[in-house]
C-alpha positions as CSV (number, residue, x, y, z in Angstrom):
1,M,186.2,168.0,118.2
2,S,187.6,164.8,116.8
3,D,188.7,163.6,113.5
4,V,187.9,160.3,111.8
5,G,190.6,158.5,113.7
6,G,189.2,159.6,117.0
7,K,192.0,162.1,117.7
8,E,191.2,165.6,118.8
9,G,192.0,168.4,116.3
10,V,194.3,171.2,117.1
11,T,193.2,174.8,116.3
12,I,196.1,177.3,115.5
13,V,195.4,180.9,116.1
14,K,197.9,183.4,114.5
15,R,198.1,186.8,116.1
16,I,199.8,189.6,114.2
17,K,201.3,192.2,116.4
18,K,201.2,195.7,114.9
19,G,204.3,197.7,115.5
20,G,204.1,201.3,116.8
21,E,203.8,204.1,114.2
22,G,207.0,206.0,113.5
23,H,207.5,209.8,114.2
24,H,205.9,212.1,111.5
25,G,208.9,214.3,111.2
26,G,209.0,218.0,110.0
27,A,207.5,217.6,106.5
28,W,204.5,219.8,107.3
29,K,206.9,222.6,108.3
30,V,208.5,222.5,104.8
31,A,205.1,222.8,103.2
32,Y,204.1,225.7,105.4
33,A,207.4,227.5,104.7
34,D,206.7,227.1,100.9
35,F,203.3,228.5,101.4
36,V,204.6,231.5,103.3
37,T,207.3,232.1,100.7
38,A,204.7,232.0,97.9
39,M,202.5,234.5,99.7
40,M,205.4,236.8,100.4
41,A,206.3,236.7,96.7
42,F,202.7,237.4,95.7
43,F,202.4,240.5,97.9
44,L,205.9,241.7,96.7
45,L,204.6,241.4,93.1
46,L,201.5,243.4,94.0
47,W,203.7,246.1,95.5
48,L,206.0,246.2,92.5
49,L,203.0,246.6,90.1
50,N,201.7,249.5,92.2
51,A,205.1,251.2,92.5
52,V,206.3,251.3,88.9
53,T,204.8,253.2,85.9
54,E,203.3,251.8,82.8
55,E,206.4,252.6,80.8
56,Q,208.6,250.7,83.3
57,L,206.2,247.7,83.2
58,N,206.6,247.7,79.4
59,G,210.3,247.6,79.9
60,I,210.1,244.6,82.2
61,A,207.8,242.9,79.8
62,D,210.2,243.5,76.9
63,Y,212.9,241.9,79.0
64,F,211.0,238.6,79.1
65,T,210.2,238.8,75.4
66,P,212.5,236.4,73.4
67,I,213.3,239.0,70.8
68,A,214.3,241.6,73.4
69,A,216.2,239.1,75.6
70,S,219.4,240.5,76.9
71,T,222.7,238.9,75.7
72,R,224.9,240.4,78.4
73,E,227.0,238.2,80.6
74,S,227.0,240.7,83.4
75,G,224.9,240.0,86.4
76,A,223.5,243.6,86.1
77,G,221.5,242.4,83.1
78,G,218.6,241.2,85.2
79,M,215.1,242.5,85.4
80,L,215.9,245.7,87.2
81,G,219.1,246.3,85.3
82,G,221.4,246.5,88.3
83,Q,219.2,248.9,90.3
84,T,217.8,248.7,93.8
85,L,214.3,249.7,94.8
86,G,213.7,253.0,96.4
87,E,217.1,254.5,95.9
88,G,217.0,255.7,92.4
89,A,219.8,253.2,91.8
90,S,222.6,254.0,89.4
91,Q,222.5,252.4,86.0
92,S,224.8,249.6,85.0
93,R,227.7,250.7,82.9
94,T,227.9,247.5,81.0
95,G,225.8,246.1,78.2
96,S,223.2,247.8,76.0
97,T,219.9,246.9,77.7
98,S,218.1,249.9,79.0
99,A,217.7,249.9,82.8
100,V,214.3,250.3,84.4
101,I,214.2,253.3,86.6
102,L,211.8,253.0,89.5
103,P,210.2,256.0,91.2
104,P,211.3,257.1,94.6
105,P,209.6,255.5,97.6
106,S,206.2,256.9,98.5
107,I,205.9,259.1,101.6
108,G,203.1,259.5,104.1
109,S,200.4,257.1,105.2
110,G,198.3,258.0,102.3
111,G,200.9,256.8,99.8
112,E,201.3,260.2,98.2
113,D,204.4,260.6,96.0
114,N,206.9,263.4,95.8
115,T,205.2,265.1,92.8
116,D,205.3,268.9,92.8
117,P,201.7,270.2,93.0
118,S,202.5,273.3,91.0
119,E,203.7,271.1,88.0
120,S,200.4,269.2,88.0
121,K,198.4,272.5,88.1
122,E,200.4,274.0,85.2
123,Q,199.8,270.8,83.2
124,T,196.1,270.9,83.9
125,E,195.9,274.6,82.9
126,S,197.8,273.8,79.7
127,D,195.4,271.0,78.8
128,Q,192.5,273.3,79.4
129,E,193.9,276.0,77.2
130,S,194.5,273.4,74.4
131,Q,191.0,272.2,74.7
132,M,189.6,275.8,74.5
133,E,191.7,276.5,71.4
134,A,190.6,273.4,69.7
135,R,186.9,274.1,70.5
136,E,187.3,277.7,69.3
137,Q,188.9,276.6,66.1
138,K,186.1,274.2,65.5
139,E,183.6,277.0,66.0
140,F,185.4,279.2,63.5
141,E,185.4,276.5,60.9
142,Q,181.7,276.0,61.4
143,A,181.1,279.7,61.1
144,V,182.9,279.7,57.7
145,T,180.7,276.9,56.5
146,D,177.5,278.6,57.7
147,I,178.4,281.9,56.0
148,K,179.2,280.3,52.7
149,K,176.0,278.2,52.9
150,A,173.9,281.3,53.7
151,I,175.3,283.3,50.8
152,S,174.9,280.4,48.3
153,G,171.2,280.3,49.2
154,I,170.5,283.9,48.1
155,P,170.7,284.4,44.3
156,E,171.0,288.2,44.7
157,L,174.3,287.8,46.6
158,A,175.9,285.6,43.9
159,P,177.9,288.6,42.5
160,M,179.2,289.3,46.0
161,A,180.5,285.8,46.6
162,S,183.9,286.5,45.0
163,S,184.1,289.7,47.2
164,L,184.1,287.6,50.3
165,L,187.5,286.6,51.7
166,I,187.8,284.6,54.9
167,D,191.1,283.6,56.4
168,S,192.8,282.9,59.8
169,T,195.1,285.5,61.4
170,P,196.9,285.6,64.8
171,E,194.1,287.8,66.1
172,G,191.3,285.4,65.0
173,L,189.0,284.6,62.1
174,R,189.1,287.5,59.6
175,I,186.1,288.1,57.3
176,Q,186.9,290.7,54.5
177,I,184.5,292.2,52.0
178,L,186.5,293.6,49.1
179,D,185.4,295.9,46.3
180,Q,185.6,294.5,42.8
181,D,185.5,296.1,39.3
182,K,182.0,297.5,39.1
183,I,180.9,295.7,42.3
184,D,181.4,298.0,45.2
185,M,180.1,298.0,48.8
186,F,179.8,301.7,49.2
187,A,178.9,304.6,46.9
188,P,182.0,306.4,45.7
189,G,183.5,308.7,48.3
190,S,180.8,308.0,50.9
191,A,179.8,305.6,53.6
192,N,176.4,304.7,52.0
193,L,176.1,300.9,51.7
194,Y,174.5,299.4,48.6
195,P,171.6,297.1,49.2
196,R,173.5,293.9,48.3
197,A,176.3,294.8,50.6
198,R,173.9,295.5,53.4
199,E,172.2,292.1,52.9
200,L,175.6,290.3,52.9
201,L,176.4,292.0,56.2
202,A,173.1,290.9,57.6
203,Q,173.8,287.3,56.7
204,I,177.2,287.5,58.4
205,A,175.7,289.0,61.5
206,R,173.3,286.1,61.9
207,I,176.2,283.7,62.0
208,I,178.7,285.6,64.3
209,K,176.0,286.5,66.8
210,K,175.9,282.8,67.8
211,L,179.6,282.9,68.9
212,P,180.9,284.3,72.2
213,N,183.9,286.0,70.5
214,K,184.3,289.8,70.4
215,V,184.3,291.5,67.0
216,S,186.7,294.0,65.6
217,I,185.8,296.1,62.5
218,A,188.3,298.1,60.4
219,G,187.6,300.2,57.3
220,H,190.2,300.5,54.5
221,T,190.4,302.8,51.4
222,D,192.7,303.2,48.4
223,P,195.1,306.2,48.2
224,S,192.8,308.1,45.8
225,G,192.4,311.6,47.3
226,F,189.6,314.0,46.7
227,V,189.2,317.7,47.3
228,D,186.8,318.5,50.2
229,P,186.7,322.1,51.6
230,T,185.7,320.7,55.0
231,G,189.0,318.7,55.3
232,Y,187.3,315.3,54.9
233,T,190.0,312.7,54.1
234,N,190.4,309.0,53.7
235,W,190.8,308.7,57.5
236,E,187.3,310.0,58.1
237,L,186.0,308.0,55.1
238,S,187.5,304.6,56.3
239,S,186.2,305.3,59.8
240,D,182.7,306.2,58.6
241,R,182.6,303.0,56.5
242,A,183.6,300.9,59.5
243,L,180.8,302.6,61.5
244,A,178.3,301.9,58.7
245,T,179.4,298.3,58.7
246,R,178.8,298.2,62.5
247,R,175.3,299.6,62.1
248,A,174.5,297.0,59.4
249,L,175.7,294.2,61.6
250,L,173.5,295.4,64.5
251,E,170.5,295.6,62.2
252,G,171.3,292.0,61.2
253,G,170.9,290.9,64.8
254,M,174.4,291.1,66.3
255,E,174.5,292.3,69.9
256,D,176.3,295.7,70.4
257,N,178.2,294.4,73.5
258,Q,179.9,291.9,71.2
259,L,181.9,294.7,69.5
260,A,185.4,295.3,70.8
261,K,186.6,298.1,68.6
262,V,185.8,300.0,65.3
263,T,188.7,301.7,63.5
264,G,189.6,303.3,60.2
265,A,193.0,302.6,58.6
266,A,192.6,304.8,55.5
267,D,195.1,303.5,52.9
268,R,197.9,302.5,55.3
269,D,197.2,298.7,55.1
270,P,196.6,297.9,51.4
271,M,195.5,294.4,50.3
272,D,197.5,294.7,47.1
273,P,200.6,296.9,47.8
274,Q,201.8,296.5,44.2
275,Q,198.7,298.1,42.8
276,P,197.7,300.9,45.3
277,R,194.6,301.9,43.3
278,S,193.3,298.4,43.0
279,P,189.6,298.1,44.1
280,R,190.6,295.3,46.4
281,N,192.3,297.8,48.7
282,R,188.8,299.3,49.4
283,R,187.5,296.8,51.9
284,V,186.0,296.2,55.3
285,S,187.6,293.7,57.8
286,I,185.5,291.9,60.4
287,V,187.6,289.9,62.8
288,L,186.3,287.4,65.3
289,L,188.9,287.9,68.0
290,K,190.3,284.9,69.9
291,A,189.6,284.7,73.6
292,E,193.3,285.4,74.4
293,K,193.2,288.6,72.4
294,V,190.5,290.2,74.5
295,N,190.4,291.3,78.1
296,P,188.2,288.7,79.9
297,E,186.4,291.6,81.8
298,S,185.2,293.1,78.6
299,F,183.0,290.1,77.9
300,D,180.6,291.2,80.7
301,R,181.0,294.9,80.3
302,L,177.9,296.8,79.1
303,P,178.3,299.2,76.1
304,R,178.7,302.3,78.1
305,F,179.5,304.4,75.1
306,L,175.9,304.0,73.9
307,E,174.4,305.4,77.0
308,R,173.3,308.9,76.2
309,T,172.2,311.3,79.0
310,N,171.1,314.9,78.8
311,P,174.0,317.1,79.9
312,P,173.3,319.1,83.0
313,P,172.3,322.7,82.5
314,T,175.1,325.4,82.7
315,N,175.1,329.0,83.5
316,P,175.5,330.9,80.2
317,Q,177.5,333.7,81.9
318,T,180.0,331.8,84.0
319,G,179.8,328.3,82.3
320,E,179.4,326.6,85.6
321,T,177.3,323.5,85.8
322,L,174.0,324.1,87.6
323,A,172.7,321.7,90.2
324,K,169.8,319.4,89.2
325,P,166.4,320.3,90.6
326,S,166.4,317.2,92.8
327,E,169.6,318.3,94.4
328,N,168.2,321.7,95.5
329,K,165.6,320.2,97.7
């Protein structure tokens, strides 16, 4: 190659020498250590969330709330309030911020805590009893509503509406039918029910037969005495009226095995003690007993007292019981 003047050109080649790369150093170790630290903190957080109760979590959350921020200068005013995990840690004696008390460490591979099983069982039984009482009370309230509705739908029972008194007692739901002036349940001095009273009891029977509760019936009289050569007193009269009420309830559809007891109280439990001869003292009480007031075994017991059998024959001379014909074979 030559230029215009006939001289050969000179070609200059520049070569850049690249120097060797420097050592990378330990920067990746720092990043890895940060990653491991973050993972450890994450798993520690998960463990704490599983170890504390909801109330303690709320206490920790309140600590980070600006309104509830601690103003103490002591180092024990931190998140755990000067306590250590798993030791029950004593509370800090300084400052006013409440300390968060963590539960004791879990034991066993299954992570079961140290809760006493008997305490949990008692709490469960208490909850069940509360639920049963609430359900029973709701059934009683519905029964009252149904009885009032049934009576209001029968014009013939309108005069008896004011004779009906329903209230709650420690034994259960009490339904009382009181005598009024010129409006009685029974004929004077007897246990014969008037038609209106019998119909009222039939309406009550249709309601209480739907409930599982046992029924107690008691008859009451006023202190008015009467002369009876047979010795018939208010004790017999109140008992007979209670039994007549029982028969009317059975005719109304109530099952006999729902009855718990039938008693007569004569004039010993007046409704109006200030006026012993008040017609209100002549009454019949029908009580739907609470479940706790009745022996549980009696719910499944058949009415044995209704089973009537012919007595075995006896020897008229000696009075001894003779064997049945089947036994002589």
